[in-house]
FINU-232930 format. One record per residue (C-alpha): residue in three letters; chain; x, y, z. Coordinates in steps of 0.1 Angstrom, whole numbers. Example, Ala and Ser with C-alpha at 12.3 -4.5 7.8 and 13.67 -1.06 7.14 Angstrom:
<atoms>
    aa   ch      c1      c2      c3
   ALA    A     123     -45      78
   SER    A     137     -11      71
</atoms>
This chain:
<atoms>
    aa   ch      c1      c2      c3
   MET    A     444    -889   -2078
   GLU    A     461    -871   -2050
   LYS    A     431    -852   -2032
   SER    A     454    -824   -2018
   PRO    A     484    -819   -2042
   LEU    A     511    -795   -2032
   VAL    A     510    -760   -2048
   SER    A     538    -739   -2051
   VAL    A     531    -701   -2055
   ILE    A     561    -683   -2067
   VAL    A     565    -645   -2062
   PRO    A     591    -626   -2078
   VAL    A     599    -592   -2056
   TYR    A     618    -562   -2065
   ASN    A     613    -529   -2042
   ALA    A     577    -540   -2031
   GLU    A     581    -533   -1994
   GLU    A     549    -513   -1995
   TYR    A     528    -542   -2008
   LEU    A     547    -573   -2001
   ARG    A     533    -581   -1963
   GLN    A     494    -577   -1978
   CYS    A     507    -602   -2007
   VAL    A     522    -627   -1982
   GLU    A     490    -627   -1959
   SER    A     469    -634   -1988
   VAL    A     487    -667   -1994
   LEU    A     486    -672   -1955
   ALA    A     448    -667   -1957
   GLN    A     442    -692   -1981
   THR    A     416    -719   -1973
   TYR    A     436    -746   -1990
   SER    A     466    -754   -1969
   HIS    A     488    -776   -1990
   TRP    A     509    -752   -2006
   GLU    A     546    -737   -2002
   LEU    A     554    -701   -2008
   ILE    A     585    -690   -2027
   LEU    A     596    -655   -2026
   VAL    A     624    -644   -2047
   ASP    A     642    -612   -2041
   ASP    A     655    -597   -2072
   GLY    A     682    -577   -2058
   SER    A     658    -553   -2039
   THR    A     672    -518   -2027
   ASP    A     644    -515   -2001
   SER    A     635    -534   -1971
   SER    A     618    -561   -1995
   GLY    A     646    -586   -1989
   SER    A     645    -585   -1951
   ILE    A     608    -589   -1954
   CYS    A     612    -623   -1975
   GLN    A     638    -634   -1950
   LYS    A     615    -629   -1921
   ALA    A     585    -645   -1935
   GLY    A     606    -672   -1943
   ARG    A     616    -677   -1907
   THR    A     578    -678   -1895
   THR    A     572    -711   -1913
   SER    A     587    -738   -1930
   LYS    A     560    -734   -1957
   ILE    A     577    -702   -1968
   LYS    A     610    -702   -1989
   ALA    A     631    -672   -1993
   ALA    A     658    -668   -2020
   ARG    A     677    -637   -2032
   ILE    A     693    -633   -2069
   ASN    A     715    -604   -2082
   ASN    A     690    -580   -2101
   SER    A     683    -597   -2132
   GLY    A     647    -590   -2140
   VAL    A     613    -606   -2132
   SER    A     619    -634   -2158
   ALA    A     650    -643   -2139
   ALA    A     632    -642   -2107
   ARG    A     604    -665   -2119
   ASN    A     630    -689   -2132
   LYS    A     645    -691   -2099
   GLY    A     614    -699   -2083
   LEU    A     605    -726   -2113
   SER    A     639    -743   -2102
   MET    A     630    -745   -2062
   MET    A     596    -755   -2068
   ARG    A     582    -788   -2052
   GLY    A     545    -788   -2059
   LYS    A     525    -808   -2085
   TYR    A     509    -773   -2095
   VAL    A     523    -740   -2097
   ALA    A     511    -706   -2094
   PHE    A     523    -672   -2101
   LEU    A     517    -641   -2080
   ASP    A     532    -606   -2082
   ALA    A     544    -590   -2051
   ASP    A     519    -560   -2053
   ASP    A     491    -582   -2059
   LEU    A     465    -605   -2038
   LEU    A     451    -637   -2040
   HIS    A     411    -643   -2027
   PRO    A     414    -667   -1999
   GLU    A     394    -695   -2020
   PHE    A     419    -690   -2050
   LEU    A     439    -721   -2046
   GLU    A     411    -741   -2032
   SER    A     389    -732   -2062
   ALA    A     419    -739   -2086
   VAL    A     428    -771   -2071
   ALA    A     390    -783   -2072
   LYS    A     387    -775   -2109
   ALA    A     420    -791   -2117
   LEU    A     410    -824   -2100
   ALA    A     377    -824   -2112
   THR    A     385    -819   -2150
   ASP    A     424    -831   -2151
   ALA    A     431    -799   -2167
   ASP    A     466    -789   -2173
   ILE    A     460    -749   -2167
   ILE    A     429    -735   -2146
   ASN    A     426    -698   -2158
   LEU    A     408    -677   -2128
   GLY    A     389    -645   -2132
   ILE    A     412    -613   -2124
   ARG    A     395    -583   -2105
   ARG    A     418    -549   -2112
   PHE    A     419    -525   -2081
   LYS    A     435    -490   -2082
   GLU    A     468    -484   -2067
   GLU    A     454    -464   -2038
   SER    A     426    -486   -2027
   PRO    A     437    -502   -1994
   ALA    A     433    -541   -1995
   LEU    A     408    -539   -1964
   PHE    A     384    -520   -1986
   LEU    A     385    -545   -2013
   ASP    A     352    -561   -2004
   ILE    A     363    -595   -2008
   LYS    A     333    -620   -2007
   PRO    A     328    -656   -2003
   ILE    A     324    -672   -2039
   PRO    A     285    -678   -2044
   ASP    A     273    -711   -2046
   SER    A     256    -705   -2081
   VAL    A     293    -699   -2095
   LYS    A     305    -729   -2077
   ARG    A     277    -752   -2093
   LEU    A     286    -740   -2127
   GLY    A     293    -769   -2152
   ASN    A     330    -772   -2164
   ILE    A     341    -749   -2188
   THR    A     370    -764   -2210
   HIS    A     390    -759   -2241
   THR    A     420    -777   -2255
   GLY    A     454    -760   -2252
   ARG    A     454    -754   -2288
   LYS    A     422    -733   -2286
   ALA    A     434    -715   -2255
   CYS    A     464    -702   -2274
   LEU    A     442    -692   -2304
   ASN    A     421    -675   -2283
   THR    A     452    -657   -2263
   LEU    A     466    -645   -2295
   TYR    A     434    -630   -2309
   GLN    A     429    -612   -2275
   LYS    A     396    -625   -2268
   ARG    A     382    -616   -2234
   ASN    A     391    -639   -2205
   PHE    A     423    -652   -2221
   GLU    A     453    -630   -2206
   PRO    A     487    -639   -2217
   SER    A     499    -635   -2180
   PRO    A     509    -664   -2159
   CYS    A     491    -647   -2131
   GLY    A     457    -656   -2120
   LYS    A     464    -693   -2133
   LEU    A     472    -726   -2120
   PHE    A     497    -748   -2140
   LYS    A     505    -784   -2138
   ALA    A     544    -781   -2127
   SER    A     550    -808   -2156
   LEU    A     540    -782   -2182
   TRP    A     573    -759   -2173
   ASP    A     596    -790   -2177
   GLY    A     621    -778   -2198
   GLU    A     606    -743   -2202
   ARG    A     617    -710   -2188
   PHE    A     608    -673   -2190
   ARG    A     631    -656   -2216
   GLN    A     657    -630   -2201
   GLY    A     664    -599   -2217
   VAL    A     629    -592   -2230
   ARG    A     602    -570   -2219
   TYR    A     566    -588   -2224
   GLU    A     578    -620   -2210
   ASP    A     545    -629   -2204
   LEU    A     533    -628   -2242
   ASP    A     567    -643   -2249
   LYS    A     561    -676   -2231
   ILE    A     525    -680   -2221
   PRO    A     510    -690   -2254
   LEU    A     533    -715   -2260
   ILE    A     530    -733   -2226
   MET    A     492    -734   -2235
   LEU    A     501    -752   -2267
   LYS    A     515    -780   -2244
   ALA    A     483    -784   -2225
   SER    A     457    -809   -2232
   VAL    A     428    -793   -2215
   VAL    A     424    -755   -2201
   ALA    A     395    -751   -2176
   HIS    A     380    -719   -2167
   PHE    A     367    -707   -2132
   PRO    A     349    -675   -2141
   TRP    A     348    -658   -2106
   PRO    A     377    -631   -2099
   LEU    A     400    -645   -2076
   TYR    A     433    -630   -2085
   TYR    A     434    -591   -2075
   TYR    A     455    -570   -2096
   ARG    A     468    -537   -2085
   GLN    A     470    -511   -2111
   HIS    A     497    -487   -2108
   THR    A     494    -453   -2129
   SER    A     532    -453   -2134
   SER    A     536    -491   -2143
   TYR    A     551    -501   -2175
   LEU    A     523    -506   -2195
   HIS    A     505    -475   -2183
   THR    A     534    -453   -2192
   PHE    A     554    -448   -2228
   SER    A     589    -452   -2235
   LEU    A     604    -463   -2268
   ALA    A     613    -495   -2247
   ARG    A     576    -506   -2252
   ALA    A     587    -513   -2288
   ASP    A     602    -549   -2275
   VAL    A     565    -561   -2278
   LEU    A     573    -560   -2318
   LYS    A     602    -587   -2313
   VAL    A     581    -606   -2290
   THR    A     554    -608   -2314
   GLY    A     578    -616   -2342
   HIS    A     591    -645   -2319
   LEU    A     556    -658   -2317
   ARG    A     552    -656   -2356
   ASP    A     585    -675   -2360
   ALA    A     573    -701   -2333
   MET    A     538    -706   -2353
   ALA    A     554    -706   -2387
   ASP    A     547    -745   -2397
   ASP    A     514    -743   -2385
   PRO    A     488    -723   -2404
   GLU    A     459    -719   -2383
   LEU    A     480    -706   -2353
   LEU    A     505    -686   -2379
   ARG    A     472    -668   -2388
   ALA    A     466    -660   -2352
   ALA    A     501    -649   -2344
   LEU    A     502    -627   -2375
   ASP    A     472    -609   -2362
   ARG    A     489    -603   -2328
   GLN    A     519    -590   -2345
   LEU    A     496    -567   -2364
   SER    A     478    -555   -2333
   ALA    A     513    -548   -2316
   ASN    A     523    -528   -2347
   PHE    A     493    -507   -2344
   ASN    A     496    -503   -2307
   ILE    A     530    -491   -2309
   LEU    A     525    -469   -2338
   ALA    A     496    -452   -2320
   LEU    A     516    -449   -2291
   ILE    A     544    -428   -2308
   GLU    A     520    -408   -2327
   SER    A     499    -399   -2296
   HIS    A     531    -392   -2276
   HIS    A     548    -374   -2304
   SER    A     552    -340   -2288
   ARG    A     568    -357   -2255
   ILE    A     593    -379   -2270
   PRO    A     627    -364   -2262
   GLU    A     649    -347   -2291
   THR    A     673    -376   -2288
   ASP    A     649    -402   -2291
   MET    A     633    -388   -2322
   ALA    A     652    -403   -2348
   GLU    A     645    -437   -2333
   ALA    A     610    -432   -2327
   GLU    A     605    -422   -2365
   ARG    A     624    -455   -2376
   ILE    A     603    -477   -2354
   ALA    A     568    -459   -2365
   GLY    A     579    -464   -2402
   GLU    A     589    -499   -2394
   CYS    A     553    -504   -2379
   TRP    A     535    -487   -2408
   ARG    A     551    -511   -2434
   LYS    A     543    -539   -2411
   ILE    A     508    -532   -2411
   LYS    A     507    -527   -2446
   GLU    A     519    -561   -2452
   LEU    A     496    -576   -2427
   ARG    A     464    -559   -2428
   GLY    A     446    -577   -2458
   ARG    A     452    -610   -2443
   SER    A     435    -600   -2407
   LEU    A     406    -583   -2423
   ARG    A     397    -612   -2441
   ASN    A     402    -633   -2409
   PRO    A     369    -639   -2392
   HIS    A     387    -646   -2360
   VAL    A     399    -613   -2356
   ARG    A     385    -591   -2331
   LEU    A     367    -559   -2341
   LYS    A     390    -533   -2327
   ASN    A     417    -548   -2351
   LYS    A     395    -546   -2381
   ALA    A     384    -510   -2372
   GLY    A     421    -500   -2371
   ILE    A     425    -516   -2405
   ILE    A     399    -499   -2422
   VAL    A     411    -466   -2406
   SER    A     446    -477   -2420
   TYR    A     429    -481   -2458
   LEU    A     408    -448   -2455
   GLY    A     432    -424   -2443
   GLY    A     468    -437   -2442
   ARG    A     490    -433   -2416
   SER    A     480    -395   -2410
   LEU    A     445    -409   -2401
   VAL    A     460    -434   -2376
   ARG    A     479    -405   -2363
   LEU    A     446    -383   -2359
   LEU    A     428    -412   -2341
   SER    A     454    -428   -2323
   SER    A     437    -429   -2290
   ALA    A     409    -451   -2306
   VAL    A     432    -480   -2320
   VAL    A     456    -482   -2288
   GLY    A     456    -519   -2278
   ARG    A     475    -537   -2255
</atoms>
């Protein structure tokens, strides 16, 4: 097996001028040298595009492309069409990689012949300067840990059941590029990661874990997942899509239905907890969505309550729904809100 396979790092870029240079520098600082960086400018209106072009002129290892503003899925798909690597990693333009991210991921991939390497994620606040992230070398004790592996099917199940360390994000992972043959992120949907990554996991024979946090995720208080709008109800369509994709496999279907239940709890709780701040023009739609969520919760809750794989947070929400109905869910919405 090739000792130093090429890794393609794909970065979708949209109006990220404040963070993009740090993002690129974190790739340039990698201890593993056989990589290509693909920067895809998604029609930015700030200086991000010129930053991408300038980076591309500094080294042949960096490729810069531009598309009309079409969303993160289209930008990632453009990168997938350009990649030449045996492996591919996804990096968001406001995030960073630990210097040993690629070296560790490739070493684990070669040692296990895994199709996906799942690495730890460290979250840091938006206002935290990168220079003060206190990035430290990986401890030798972590490097000596035995290989932790799952089948792709088990990784998919754990992701649907929202088990710890099984994020549906493509970031913080290394994929064999061949997994993406004929696969692309679906455009026009939010929660595009949840929509695609469980299905990519199903294609994997082996998923290996490297537990040290080597992907640095910048938390923005104004980001999509930290604010509320009715557009977040798109997760209901995405979990419905997953349910349909798993329909012919009873074990996977149970997991997909629980993820759908969780999404309906989440959106109902968000609507109830933000009820007083919803614009009058959106109120009728909010009530319609909340009513649909409640009907779906009643349809799915009994099955998930009997499922031993369902996380306690979901079971607590189910019990609340039985004890006090929708009114108690409203009162306790902050306790049952989940991603």
